[in-house]
N, CA, C and O atoms as a GROMACS GRO file, in nm:
protein
  384
    1MET      N    1   0.086  -0.117   0.000
    1MET     CA    2   0.000   0.000   0.000
    1MET      C    3   0.090   0.123   0.000
    1MET      O    4   0.175   0.140   0.087
    2ARG      N    5   0.070   0.206  -0.097
    2ARG     CA    6   0.156   0.321  -0.118
    2ARG      C    7   0.142   0.425  -0.008
    2ARG      O    8   0.235   0.503   0.014
    3LEU      N    9   0.028   0.430   0.061
    3LEU     CA   10   0.009   0.525   0.170
    3LEU      C   11   0.101   0.498   0.288
    3LEU      O   12   0.132   0.589   0.365
    4ARG      N   13   0.144   0.377   0.302
    4ARG     CA   14   0.233   0.342   0.413
    4ARG      C   15   0.360   0.426   0.406
    4ARG      O   16   0.411   0.470   0.510
    5ALA      N   17   0.411   0.449   0.288
    5ALA     CA   18   0.533   0.528   0.270
    5ALA      C   19   0.505   0.678   0.284
    5ALA      O   20   0.590   0.751   0.335
    6ASN      N   21   0.388   0.723   0.240
    6ASN     CA   22   0.357   0.865   0.243
    6ASN      C   23   0.207   0.886   0.260
    6ASN      O   24   0.134   0.887   0.161
    7PRO      N   25   0.158   0.901   0.385
    7PRO     CA   26   0.015   0.918   0.409
    7PRO      C   27  -0.047   1.043   0.345
    7PRO      O   28  -0.169   1.055   0.338
    8ARG      N   29   0.036   1.134   0.298
    8ARG     CA   30  -0.015   1.255   0.233
    8ARG      C   31  -0.027   1.240   0.081
    8ARG      O   32  -0.059   1.335   0.011
    9ASP      N   33  -0.002   1.123   0.033
    9ASP     CA   34  -0.006   1.095  -0.111
    9ASP      C   35  -0.150   1.089  -0.158
    9ASP      O   36  -0.222   0.993  -0.130
   10ALA      N   37  -0.194   1.192  -0.231
   10ALA     CA   38  -0.332   1.200  -0.277
   10ALA      C   39  -0.370   1.083  -0.368
   10ALA      O   40  -0.482   1.032  -0.360
   11VAL      N   41  -0.279   1.042  -0.452
   11VAL     CA   42  -0.306   0.928  -0.540
   11VAL      C   43  -0.324   0.801  -0.457
   11VAL      O   44  -0.408   0.717  -0.488
   12GLY      N   45  -0.245   0.788  -0.352
   12GLY     CA   46  -0.258   0.674  -0.262
   12GLY      C   47  -0.393   0.672  -0.192
   12GLY      O   48  -0.454   0.566  -0.177
   13VAL      N   49  -0.440   0.789  -0.150
   13VAL     CA   50  -0.572   0.798  -0.086
   13VAL      C   51  -0.680   0.755  -0.184
   13VAL      O   52  -0.769   0.678  -0.150
   14MET      N   53  -0.672   0.805  -0.306
   14MET     CA   54  -0.771   0.768  -0.407
   14MET      C   55  -0.764   0.619  -0.440
   14MET      O   56  -0.867   0.556  -0.464
   15THR      N   57  -0.644   0.564  -0.443
   15THR     CA   58  -0.629   0.421  -0.471
   15THR      C   59  -0.696   0.338  -0.362
   15THR      O   60  -0.765   0.240  -0.392
   16VAL      N   61  -0.675   0.376  -0.237
   16VAL     CA   62  -0.740   0.304  -0.126
   16VAL      C   63  -0.891   0.316  -0.138
   16VAL      O   64  -0.963   0.217  -0.123
   17TYR      N   65  -0.939   0.436  -0.164
   17TYR     CA   66  -1.084   0.454  -0.176
   17TYR      C   67  -1.141   0.373  -0.292
   17TYR      O   68  -1.245   0.308  -0.277
   18GLU      N   69  -1.075   0.377  -0.405
   18GLU     CA   70  -1.125   0.303  -0.521
   18GLU      C   71  -1.124   0.153  -0.499
   18GLU      O   72  -1.214   0.082  -0.545
   19SER      N   73  -1.024   0.104  -0.428
   19SER     CA   74  -1.016  -0.041  -0.409
   19SER      C   75  -1.097  -0.090  -0.288
   19SER      O   76  -1.132  -0.207  -0.281
   20CYS      N   77  -1.126  -0.002  -0.193
   20CYS     CA   78  -1.194  -0.046  -0.070
   20CYS      C   79  -1.320   0.032  -0.038
   20CYS      O   80  -1.371   0.022   0.074
   21SER      N   81  -1.373   0.108  -0.132
   21SER     CA   82  -1.492   0.189  -0.102
   21SER      C   83  -1.610   0.102  -0.061
   21SER      O   84  -1.686   0.139   0.029
   22ARG      N   85  -1.627  -0.011  -0.126
   22ARG     CA   86  -1.738  -0.100  -0.091
   22ARG      C   87  -1.728  -0.147   0.054
   22ARG      O   88  -1.827  -0.147   0.126
   23GLU      N   89  -1.608  -0.186   0.095
   23GLU     CA   90  -1.587  -0.231   0.232
   23GLU      C   91  -1.611  -0.117   0.332
   23GLU      O   92  -1.672  -0.138   0.437
   24LEU      N   93  -1.563   0.003   0.300
   24LEU     CA   94  -1.585   0.118   0.388
   24LEU      C   95  -1.734   0.149   0.399
   24LEU      O   96  -1.782   0.178   0.508
   25GLN      N   97  -1.805   0.142   0.290
   25GLN     CA   98  -1.949   0.167   0.291
   25GLN      C   99  -2.023   0.061   0.372
   25GLN      O  100  -2.117   0.093   0.445
   26GLU      N  101  -1.982  -0.064   0.359
   26GLU     CA  102  -2.047  -0.171   0.436
   26GLU      C  103  -2.028  -0.149   0.586
   26GLU      O  104  -2.122  -0.167   0.663
   27VAL      N  105  -1.909  -0.112   0.626
   27VAL     CA  106  -1.884  -0.085   0.768
   27VAL      C  107  -1.969   0.033   0.815
   27VAL      O  108  -2.030   0.027   0.921
   28ALA      N  109  -1.973   0.139   0.735
   28ALA     CA  110  -2.051   0.258   0.771
   28ALA      C  111  -2.200   0.226   0.784
   28ALA      O  112  -2.264   0.268   0.879
   29VAL      N  113  -2.253   0.151   0.689
   29VAL     CA  114  -2.395   0.115   0.694
   29VAL      C  115  -2.424   0.026   0.814
   29VAL      O  116  -2.527   0.043   0.880
   30ARG      N  117  -2.336  -0.067   0.842
   30ARG     CA  118  -2.355  -0.157   0.956
   30ARG      C  119  -2.364  -0.078   1.088
   30ARG      O  120  -2.441  -0.114   1.177
   31HIS      N  121  -2.286   0.026   1.101
   31HIS     CA  122  -2.282   0.101   1.226
   31HIS      C  123  -2.375   0.223   1.229
   31HIS      O  124  -2.422   0.262   1.336
   32PHE      N  125  -2.404   0.283   1.112
   32PHE     CA  126  -2.476   0.410   1.110
   32PHE      C  127  -2.599   0.412   1.020
   32PHE      O  128  -2.671   0.512   1.019
   33GLY      N  129  -2.625   0.307   0.946
   33GLY     CA  130  -2.741   0.304   0.858
   33GLY      C  131  -2.711   0.363   0.722
   33GLY      O  132  -2.600   0.409   0.695
   34LYS      N  133  -2.813   0.361   0.637
   34LYS     CA  134  -2.795   0.404   0.497
   34LYS      C  135  -2.821   0.553   0.476
   34LYS      O  136  -2.800   0.603   0.366
   35ARG      N  137  -2.863   0.620   0.576
   35ARG     CA  138  -2.897   0.762   0.560
   35ARG      C  139  -2.772   0.849   0.559
   35ARG      O  140  -2.660   0.799   0.547
   36GLN      N  141  -2.792   0.977   0.572
   36GLN     CA  142  -2.685   1.075   0.561
   36GLN      C  143  -2.570   1.046   0.657
   36GLN      O  144  -2.453   1.062   0.619
   37LEU      N  145  -2.598   1.005   0.777
   37LEU     CA  146  -2.492   0.978   0.874
   37LEU      C  147  -2.401   0.866   0.826
   37LEU      O  148  -2.279   0.875   0.842
   38GLY      N  149  -2.457   0.764   0.768
   38GLY     CA  150  -2.376   0.655   0.714
   38GLY      C  151  -2.288   0.701   0.599
   38GLY      O  152  -2.174   0.658   0.586
   39LYS      N  153  -2.343   0.789   0.515
   39LYS     CA  154  -2.265   0.841   0.403
   39LYS      C  155  -2.149   0.928   0.452
   39LYS      O  156  -2.039   0.921   0.399
   40LYS      N  157  -2.175   1.009   0.553
   40LYS     CA  158  -2.069   1.093   0.610
   40LYS      C  159  -1.965   1.008   0.681
   40LYS      O  160  -1.846   1.042   0.680
   41ALA      N  161  -2.008   0.900   0.740
   41ALA     CA  162  -1.915   0.815   0.814
   41ALA      C  163  -1.809   0.755   0.723
   41ALA      O  164  -1.696   0.733   0.766
   42VAL      N  165  -1.843   0.728   0.598
   42VAL     CA  166  -1.745   0.672   0.504
   42VAL      C  167  -1.622   0.761   0.495
   42VAL      O  168  -1.509   0.712   0.495
   43LEU      N  169  -1.642   0.890   0.489
   43LEU     CA  170  -1.529   0.984   0.481
   43LEU      C  171  -1.445   0.981   0.608
   43LEU      O  172  -1.322   0.988   0.603
   44ASN      N  173  -1.511   0.970   0.723
   44ASN     CA  174  -1.439   0.960   0.849
   44ASN      C  175  -1.358   0.830   0.856
   44ASN      O  176  -1.245   0.829   0.905
   45LEU      N  177  -1.417   0.724   0.807
   45LEU     CA  178  -1.346   0.596   0.807
   45LEU      C  179  -1.225   0.601   0.715
   45LEU      O  180  -1.118   0.551   0.750
   46LEU      N  181  -1.242   0.662   0.599
   46LEU     CA  182  -1.129   0.678   0.507
   46LEU      C  183  -1.019   0.763   0.571
   46LEU      O  184  -0.901   0.730   0.559
   47ALA      N  185  -1.056   0.870   0.638
   47ALA     CA  186  -0.958   0.954   0.706
   47ALA      C  187  -0.883   0.876   0.813
   47ALA      O  188  -0.762   0.894   0.829
   48ALA      N  189  -0.952   0.788   0.885
   48ALA     CA  190  -0.886   0.706   0.987
   48ALA      C  191  -0.787   0.610   0.922
   48ALA      O  192  -0.677   0.590   0.974
   49VAL      N  193  -0.825   0.552   0.811
   49VAL     CA  194  -0.735   0.460   0.739
   49VAL      C  195  -0.610   0.536   0.695
   49VAL      O  196  -0.499   0.487   0.711
   50VAL      N  197  -0.629   0.653   0.638
   50VAL     CA  198  -0.515   0.733   0.591
   50VAL      C  199  -0.425   0.771   0.708
   50VAL      O  200  -0.302   0.761   0.697
   51SER      N  201  -0.484   0.814   0.818
   51SER     CA  202  -0.402   0.858   0.931
   51SER      C  203  -0.325   0.743   0.997
   51SER      O  204  -0.224   0.766   1.064
   52ARG      N  205  -0.372   0.620   0.979
   52ARG     CA  206  -0.304   0.505   1.039
   52ARG      C  207  -0.222   0.425   0.937
   52ARG      O  208  -0.175   0.315   0.968
   53ALA      N  209  -0.206   0.478   0.818
   53ALA     CA  210  -0.142   0.404   0.709
   53ALA      C  211  -0.001   0.355   0.744
   53ALA      O  212   0.038   0.247   0.700
   54ARG      N  213   0.073   0.430   0.820
   54ARG     CA  214   0.209   0.389   0.855
   54ARG      C  215   0.212   0.264   0.942
   54ARG      O  216   0.314   0.196   0.951
   55SER      N  217   0.100   0.233   1.007
   55SER     CA  218   0.096   0.114   1.092
   55SER      C  219   0.067  -0.015   1.015
   55SER      O  220   0.074  -0.124   1.072
   56TYR      N  221   0.035  -0.002   0.887
   56TYR     CA  222   0.004  -0.121   0.807
   56TYR      C  223   0.129  -0.206   0.788
   56TYR      O  224   0.234  -0.157   0.746
   57ASP      N  225   0.115  -0.335   0.818
   57ASP     CA  226   0.224  -0.430   0.801
   57ASP      C  227   0.182  -0.533   0.696
   57ASP      O  228   0.100  -0.621   0.724
   58PRO      N  229   0.236  -0.523   0.576
   58PRO     CA  230   0.194  -0.615   0.470
   58PRO      C  231   0.227  -0.761   0.499
   58PRO      O  232   0.172  -0.850   0.436
   59GLN      N  233   0.315  -0.786   0.593
   59GLN     CA  234   0.349  -0.924   0.631
   59GLN      C  235   0.239  -0.988   0.715
   59GLN      O  236   0.226  -1.110   0.719
   60SER      N  237   0.159  -0.905   0.783
   60SER     CA  238   0.059  -0.961   0.874
   60SER      C  239  -0.077  -0.986   0.809
   60SER      O  240  -0.150  -1.077   0.851
   61MET      N  241  -0.114  -0.907   0.706
   61MET     CA  242  -0.242  -0.926   0.639
   61MET      C  243  -0.243  -0.845   0.511
   61MET      O  244  -0.159  -0.757   0.490
   62ASN      N  245  -0.341  -0.875   0.424
   62ASN     CA  246  -0.349  -0.797   0.300
   62ASN      C  247  -0.412  -0.661   0.329
   62ASN      O  248  -0.473  -0.641   0.435
   63ALA      N  249  -0.398  -0.570   0.236
   63ALA     CA  250  -0.440  -0.431   0.257
   63ALA      C  251  -0.590  -0.419   0.282
   63ALA      O  252  -0.631  -0.342   0.370
   64SER      N  253  -0.672  -0.491   0.208
   64SER     CA  254  -0.816  -0.476   0.228
   64SER      C  255  -0.860  -0.526   0.366
   64SER      O  256  -0.949  -0.466   0.427
   65GLU      N  257  -0.800  -0.633   0.415
   65GLU     CA  258  -0.830  -0.680   0.551
   65GLU      C  259  -0.792  -0.573   0.653
   65GLU      O  260  -0.867  -0.547   0.748
   66TRP      N  261  -0.677  -0.512   0.634
   66TRP     CA  262  -0.631  -0.409   0.726
   66TRP      C  263  -0.724  -0.289   0.723
   66TRP      O  264  -0.758  -0.234   0.828
   67VAL      N  265  -0.766  -0.247   0.604
   67VAL     CA  266  -0.858  -0.134   0.590
   67VAL      C  267  -0.987  -0.162   0.665
   67VAL      O  268  -1.038  -0.076   0.736
   68ILE      N  269  -1.041  -0.283   0.650
   68ILE     CA  270  -1.165  -0.319   0.719
   68ILE      C  271  -1.146  -0.314   0.870
   68ILE      O  272  -1.232  -0.264   0.942
   69ARG      N  273  -1.036  -0.366   0.920
   69ARG     CA  274  -1.010  -0.363   1.065
   69ARG      C  275  -1.002  -0.221   1.117
   69ARG      O  276  -1.062  -0.189   1.220
   70VAL      N  277  -0.928  -0.137   1.048
   70VAL     CA  278  -0.916   0.003   1.091
   70VAL      C  279  -1.053   0.071   1.086
   70VAL      O  280  -1.090   0.144   1.178
   71ALA      N  281  -1.129   0.047   0.980
   71ALA     CA  282  -1.261   0.107   0.965
   71ALA      C  283  -1.356   0.060   1.076
   71ALA      O  284  -1.432   0.140   1.130
   72GLU      N  285  -1.352  -0.067   1.110
   72GLU     CA  286  -1.437  -0.119   1.219
   72GLU      C  287  -1.405  -0.053   1.352
   72GLU      O  288  -1.495  -0.012   1.426
   73VAL      N  289  -1.277  -0.041   1.382
   73VAL     CA  290  -1.236   0.022   1.508
   73VAL      C  291  -1.284   0.167   1.511
   73VAL      O  292  -1.338   0.212   1.612
   74GLU      N  293  -1.263   0.239   1.402
   74GLU     CA  294  -1.305   0.379   1.397
   74GLU      C  295  -1.456   0.392   1.402
   74GLU      O  296  -1.507   0.483   1.468
   75ALA      N  297  -1.530   0.306   1.335
   75ALA     CA  298  -1.676   0.311   1.338
   75ALA      C  299  -1.728   0.287   1.479
   75ALA      O  300  -1.821   0.356   1.523
   76ARG      N  301  -1.670   0.192   1.549
   76ARG     CA  302  -1.712   0.169   1.688
   76ARG      C  303  -1.683   0.291   1.775
   76ARG      O  304  -1.764   0.329   1.860
   77ARG      N  305  -1.567   0.353   1.753
   77ARG     CA  306  -1.531   0.472   1.830
   77ARG      C  307  -1.628   0.586   1.802
   77ARG      O  308  -1.676   0.652   1.894
   78LEU      N  309  -1.658   0.609   1.675
   78LEU     CA  310  -1.752   0.715   1.638
   78LEU      C  311  -1.892   0.686   1.690
   78LEU      O  312  -1.960   0.775   1.741
   79HIS      N  313  -1.935   0.562   1.677
   79HIS     CA  314  -2.068   0.524   1.724
   79HIS      C  315  -2.080   0.547   1.874
   79HIS      O  316  -2.180   0.601   1.922
   80GLU      N  317  -1.979   0.507   1.947
   80GLU     CA  318  -1.980   0.528   2.093
   80GLU      C  319  -1.982   0.677   2.126
   80GLU      O  320  -2.056   0.719   2.216
   81ALA      N  321  -1.903   0.757   2.055
   81ALA     CA  322  -1.902   0.902   2.079
   81ALA      C  323  -2.039   0.963   2.053
   81ALA      O  324  -2.084   1.049   2.128
   82LEU      N  325  -2.105   0.919   1.947
   82LEU     CA  326  -2.239   0.970   1.918
   82LEU      C  327  -2.340   0.928   2.023
   82LEU      O  328  -2.426   1.007   2.062
   83ASN      N  329  -2.330   0.805   2.068
   83ASN     CA  330  -2.425   0.755   2.168
   83ASN      C  331  -2.406   0.818   2.304
   83ASN      O  332  -2.500   0.823   2.384
   84THR      N  333  -2.286   0.865   2.333
   84THR     CA  334  -2.262   0.929   2.462
   84THR      C  335  -2.267   1.081   2.452
   84THR      O  336  -2.238   1.151   2.549
   85GLY      N  337  -2.304   1.130   2.335
   85GLY     CA  338  -2.314   1.275   2.316
   85GLY      C  339  -2.180   1.340   2.290
   85GLY      O  340  -2.166   1.462   2.303
   86GLY      N  341  -2.080   1.259   2.252
   86GLY     CA  342  -1.945   1.310   2.233
   86GLY      C  343  -1.929   1.415   2.126
   86GLY      O  344  -1.846   1.504   2.140
   87SER      N  345  -2.008   1.408   2.017
   87SER     CA  346  -1.987   1.508   1.914
   87SER      C  347  -2.114   1.578   1.870
   87SER      O  348  -2.108   1.694   1.829
   88THR      N  349  -2.228   1.514   1.879
   88THR     CA  350  -2.349   1.582   1.834
   88THR      C  351  -2.456   1.590   1.942
   88THR      O  352  -2.550   1.669   1.931
   89GLY      N  353  -2.443   1.508   2.045
   89GLY     CA  354  -2.544   1.509   2.148
   89GLY      C  355  -2.670   1.431   2.109
   89GLY      O  356  -2.764   1.424   2.189
   90ARG      N  357  -2.673   1.375   1.991
   90ARG     CA  358  -2.789   1.297   1.946
   90ARG      C  359  -2.760   1.150   1.963
   90ARG      O  360  -2.646   1.106   1.947
   91ARG      N  361  -2.862   1.075   1.995
   91ARG     CA  362  -2.848   0.929   1.995
   91ARG      C  363  -2.885   0.881   1.856
   91ARG      O  364  -2.981   0.929   1.796
   92ILE      N  365  -2.810   0.786   1.807
   92ILE     CA  366  -2.846   0.728   1.679
   92ILE      C  367  -2.881   0.583   1.700
   92ILE      O  368  -2.833   0.519   1.794
   93ARG      N  369  -2.963   0.532   1.613
   93ARG     CA  370  -3.003   0.393   1.620
   93ARG      C  371  -2.904   0.309   1.544
   93ARG      O  372  -2.866   0.343   1.432
   94ARG      N  373  -2.861   0.199   1.603
   94ARG     CA  374  -2.768   0.108   1.538
   94ARG      C  375  -2.837   0.040   1.420
   94ARG      O  376  -2.949  -0.008   1.433
   95ALA      N  377  -2.768   0.037   1.308
   95ALA     CA  378  -2.822  -0.027   1.187
   95ALA      C  379  -2.832  -0.178   1.207
   95ALA      O  380  -2.746  -0.239   1.270
   96MET      N  381  -2.935  -0.236   1.153
   96MET     CA  382  -2.952  -0.381   1.161
   96MET      C  383  -2.913  -0.444   1.032
   96MET      O  384  -2.921  -0.566   1.019
   0.00000   0.00000   0.00000
């Protein structure tokens, strides 16, 4: 993954999004639903992946597995913050 070498690489960010957008969307929908909040969450999940890119170890797992793990951790963190009033003060319903 090219972002591992340079997290500010715009082409690297686009490459991750193009190759893993479906996975990021699935994580977002699972935690936030299909509405606007779920759509916004995808961008937050992508930002988390980019910010943690240097921690990716290609010897331990493939890039898409790593992206999903990072996205899941970030989605749980965001969901918890929303449920405790951490950023918006609104409670959201967990997607089924």
